[in-house]
C-alpha angles and dihedrals in degrees: 000000000000111000130211143167090234134010120196120202107209129028100217126118093293093044095047089048090053095044094051092046092047094051092045087053091055101260125141098241137197131180123200113205124182094201130064094254140039121246104073111210090000093067104013099038097032095235083161097183133065107230123184103043087100136035113271092261090051095236102113131043109226103169124061139141117068090004089065092053091051092051093046090050089052091052090053087059089049091242096129141017091213129241121020109179104304100344142050113233119204145167119256102227094051087049091054091052092045094052092046090053095048096052089046090051092056097041095245117166112229120197099201123194089018125133121208106228106170149350135225110226126183119188093334095315122112110228100176145335130231119231129184129204140146089294092058131248127334139167127235118201123198144162092233133019135201126204108210093145093123089229099061088244097153094041089054094048090053100042105017084224133106145135114255123192128326111350112258092002107056098211120135133219112268118267126232139205108207118202135195126229131186137191096063116153099220096189092055091046090052090049092049092048090051090054097040107036088154090065108030135028127191136191112208132209102193107310092335129092109244096181134004129194128188102209129232098258093063094038096047091048091053091048092049091051089048093242093120130045104205104129099173103037135064098195140036114237121194135170133189130257123205093280124079112248094017120114143170120224121199101173096116117103135176132180116246120200099173119014090192094061109099095197091052092050090049092054092044092053091050090052093046092050090053089050090051095053091043090050091051092051090047093053091048091052101040111030121066110232094038096081093107096034118131138186114262097179145304128237115287091227138029114271108237114190098185135005119141131356132203124238110239138180086277129024111216109229138213090246091052091056100040091041094054088237120198118211129202089221093048117157103168145007131237128185102175120122124240101278110188122178094204116195090219106029098035121224111353124189124193113184126216114267090238092060133250092303092058135089145188134219129258105220123223089236091066093061096046113086111230116243097013122099101208110024129105126187122207142166124029093342094059119133101278141123116262094259095044090051088054086071104029094053097080114120100240089059089045092059090050091053090051091051090052094047092052095049090046089052092051090050091047091051093047093048096038090234136128128264088255090050097057110124101245095205090056090047091052093049092050091048092051090048088055094052100264117146116226 
């Protein structure tokens, strides 16, 4: 059995943030990743922008520390130009290379194409986890563990308890399959948007299009005339990457009843790919500047926004988020609105009561799994109500949670205490020393 100081289940934004922070704090670190690449929804689900490092209006930076290092490393690979309003757009292959390089730099073991299938727990203490890959089954032992699976897999294995879907109703946010297209003539699109503001809106960053939306009148007309297959959306939304003429479209949506059902996911992916191709053809036919556009690729995996969440020492609430709550045990900030992709109502935003330049705290209690001595939960499966998760799930915040979990793990090991027993004031001071913003 391989033995570590910390084992992180899931190599997405939260997991990579935790892994880098753990290694930098002197811990022998391993990441278990079920896909063939690190990055989670960044690289597998084509969430090709980092949201959450800035307030929603883009005026204040609210995430730092390890997240900054990950972004700077991506810049070195020419995968991003950095901040664009309130997000950081990037290209997926450069992100893959960048993440590979950073885990290699810090000597982090990555078990790729490996699925976590179980955990050995003794009296509330995780002894080891079981992973399976092409080389069979193996156990990984560790002093501390982190669940950044996105689906609260490890938390569920350890406690047989989790929150799934909307409380009392069970439905999930709709899933998406973003796709990339190239060959867009941005100048012609800008000119067209200026002439037809009733059909197309653009947000500019200098002479580049930052965001582009094809508005409901044009989309609904095409759907009615059966020239567009987009059953669960009434607009087309695109944003730029670092290359001129290259955009990401995330208009596709599909309802998900059970994210664990392989046949359902297979049917959903087929439907989403059909929506992506139909959307591309619609843009070519209807929007000036898209005449020579072409499909580069679509996301390798379905983009799941919300599935299952762990139950922690504290469950972050809707009122905490909308009320800009400050916590004494704060470990990170988030300023994203509630963004719910409702299967009935469509995309619904609820903004923080303090406005788009405000933020709230992520409390330490929401990343400590209740009833388990040595397990943290981070990223989109943190301990939160459905509505609160719809804000806190953004990837800038996820990296900040990962940073906090890793530093807390190092303190727990040095003091021979539990995750719950970590002195929060000491944790906060160490995070600030390492560039985190609290």
